[in-house]
C-alpha positions in Angstrom: 13.7 1.9 19.0 12.6 5.2 17.6 8.9 6.3 17.9 7.2 8.3 15.2 5.4 11.5 16.3 2.4 10.1 14.4 2.5 6.8 16.3 -1.0 7.0 17.8 -2.5 7.9 14.4 -0.7 5.0 12.8 -2.2 2.6 15.2 -5.6 4.1 14.8 -5.4 3.7 11.0 -4.9 0.0 11.2 -7.1 -0.8 14.2 -10.2 -1.5 12.1 -8.6 -4.6 10.6 -9.7 -7.4 12.9 -11.1 -10.9 12.8 -14.6 -9.6 12.3 -13.9 -7.0 9.7 -11.3 -8.7 7.5 -13.7 -11.2 6.0 -15.7 -8.3 4.7 -12.8 -6.2 3.6 -12.6 -7.4 0.0 -16.3 -6.7 -0.6 -16.2 -3.2 0.9 -12.8 -2.1 -0.4 -12.8 -3.5 -3.9 -16.4 -4.3 -4.9 -17.9 -1.1 -3.4 -15.3 1.6 -2.6 -12.9 1.1 -5.5 -15.8 0.8 -8.0 -18.2 3.4 -6.8 -16.2 5.9 -4.7 -12.6 5.9 -5.9 -13.3 4.8 -9.5 -10.2 2.7 -9.5 -10.6 -0.5 -11.6 -9.4 -3.4 -9.5 -8.3 -5.1 -12.7 -5.8 -2.3 -13.2 -4.2 -3.0 -9.8 -4.0 -6.7 -10.5 -2.4 -6.0 -13.8 0.1 -3.8 -12.0 1.1 -6.7 -9.8 1.4 -8.9 -12.8 3.8 -6.5 -14.4 6.0 -5.9 -11.4 6.0 -8.8 -8.9 9.2 -10.9 -8.7 10.0 -14.4 -7.2 11.2 -12.7 -4.0 8.5 -10.2 -3.1 7.9 -7.9 -0.2 4.3 -6.6 0.5 3.9 -3.8 3.0 0.4 -3.0 4.3 -1.0 -6.4 3.4 -4.7 -6.0 3.9 -6.2 -9.4 3.2 -3.6 -10.5 0.6 -6.2 -10.1 -2.2 -3.9 -8.9 -4.9 -1.1 -11.4 -4.4 -3.8 -14.1 -4.3 -5.3 -12.9 -7.6 -2.2 -12.0 -9.7 -0.3 -14.5 -11.8 2.6 -15.2 -9.6 5.0 -18.1 -10.0 4.1 -21.2 -7.9 7.5 -21.0 -6.2 6.9 -17.4 -5.1 8.6 -16.3 -1.9 6.6 -13.6 -0.2 7.4 -11.5 2.9 4.3 -9.8 4.4 5.0 -6.7 6.6 2.3 -5.0 8.5 1.7 -3.4 11.9 -1.6 -5.4 12.3 -1.2 -9.0 13.5 -4.7 -9.9 12.4 -4.0 -8.8 8.8 -0.7 -10.7 8.8 -2.4 -13.9 9.9 -5.3 -13.5 7.5 -3.1 -12.8 4.5 -0.6 -15.6 5.4 -3.4 -18.2 5.5 -4.7 -16.9 2.2 -1.3 -17.2 0.6 -0.3 -20.5 2.3 0.4 -22.1 -1.1 3.5 -19.8 -1.3 6.6 -19.6 0.9 5.3 -16.9 3.2 7.2 -15.0 6.0 5.4 -12.5 8.2 7.0 -9.4 9.8 5.4 -6.9 12.2 6.5 -3.5 11.2 5.6 0.2 11.3 5.9 1.7 7.8 7.1 5.1 9.2 10.2 3.4 10.7 13.0 1.6 8.9 11.8 -1.9 8.2 13.4 -4.8 10.2 14.6 -6.5 7.0 17.9 -6.9 5.3 18.7 -4.3 2.7 18.6 -5.0 -1.1 17.0 -8.4 -0.5 13.9 -8.4 -2.6 13.3 -8.2 -6.3 10.1 -6.3 -5.9 8.0 -4.6 -3.2 4.4 -3.4 -3.1 2.6 -0.9 -0.9 -1.0 -1.1 -2.0 -3.6 1.4 -0.6 -1.2 2.1 2.3 -0.1 5.7 1.9 -3.6 7.1 2.3 -3.8 5.4 5.7 -0.6 6.9 7.0 -0.7 10.3 8.9 0.9 13.4 7.5 1.2 15.0 4.1 2.6 13.1 1.1 5.9 15.0 1.7 6.0 13.6 5.3 4.9 10.1 4.6 7.2 9.7 1.6 9.8 8.4 4.0 7.9 5.1 3.6 9.1 5.0 0.0 12.7 5.2 1.3 12.1 2.4 3.9 10.7 0.1 1.3 13.2 0.9 -1.5 16.0 0.1 0.9 14.9 -3.5 1.0 14.8 -3.9 -2.8 17.8 -4.7 -5.0 18.9 -2.1 -7.6 16.9 -2.7 -10.8 14.1 -4.2 -8.7 10.5 -2.8 -8.7 8.5 -0.8 -6.2 4.9 -0.3 -6.9 1.6 0.5 -5.3 -1.7 2.5 -5.2 -3.1 5.2 -3.0 -6.2 7.4 -2.9 -5.7 11.2 -3.2 -7.9 14.1 -2.4 -6.2 16.9 -4.3 -5.4 17.3 -8.0 -7.6 14.4 -9.0 -11.4 14.1 -9.6 -13.1 13.4 -6.3 -16.9 12.8 -6.5 -19.3 14.1 -3.9 -19.9 10.7 -2.3 -16.1 10.1 -2.0 -15.5 13.5 -0.6 -18.1 13.0 2.1 -16.7 9.6 3.1 -13.1 10.9 3.0 -14.1 13.7 5.5 -15.7 11.1 7.8 -12.9 8.6 7.5 -10.2 11.2 8.1 -12.1 12.5 11.2 -12.2 8.9 12.6 -8.5 8.3 11.7 -9.4 5.4 9.3 -7.7 7.4 6.5 -5.2 10.2 6.5 -5.3 11.7 3.0 -6.9 15.1 3.5 -3.6 16.7 2.4 -2.6 14.1 -0.2 -2.1 15.7 -3.7 -1.1 14.3 -7.0 1.5 17.0 -7.4 3.2 16.0 -4.2 3.2 12.3 -5.0 4.7 13.0 -8.4 7.4 15.2 -6.9 8.3 12.6 -4.2 8.5 9.8 -6.8 10.6 11.8 -9.2 13.0 12.8 -6.4 13.8 9.1 -5.7 13.2 7.2 -8.9 14.4 8.5 -12.3 12.5 5.6 -14.0 8.9 5.7 -12.7 5.3 5.7 -14.0 2.3 7.4 -12.3 -1.2 6.6 -13.6 -4.5 8.2 -12.3 -7.8 6.4 -12.2 -10.6 8.4 -10.7 -9.1 9.7 -7.4 -6.7 6.8 -7.2 -3.0 6.9 -8.3 -1.0 3.8 -9.3 2.7 4.1 -9.2 5.5 1.9 -10.6 9.2 2.5 -10.2 12.6 0.9 -10.8 15.1 1.0 -7.9 18.2 3.0 -9.0 
């Protein structure tokens, strides 16, 4: 098994998600951070899931399973949850137990232990800003996820940027602190780089900015 040069930072970025913090995650991430710091309407992210999710869906970087729980998915939905953090996998799987759920422990910076071209859609929501490196370096995650989706399928997600987007004073102070602690790794993440990396892979894609957040949707060629 190959080991990423950013392996320690990858583990640091997901270490905060534990049994005691996950019950508070939705409140902190979506009711407070998205609304007041990032200025990303949670309703826009839910709508993105509604537009793109398919009956065979892969979710990478699962958090608490909030968006799959709140979007209008089909009752027979088959969902594969992939994450490095076992606590997040268990938490999200319990939340989504009404669906056919499979969990896979995986490092997003490495090829995913899943069959190629298996899924009709894949999401990577608020994941890239937790992964170390610049957008140009971490864009390999797009390749790893896209490899698991059938041609014509959908890949989509959201991330928080620090360059090329409006970043308020409170957000900038928190980004500096979170990057120093390794909870986020977006100090070099720019809108221009994200646009470039998406365009290099997906001729048909859409990139929308809300505050300092970027929502992206793409068709697998």
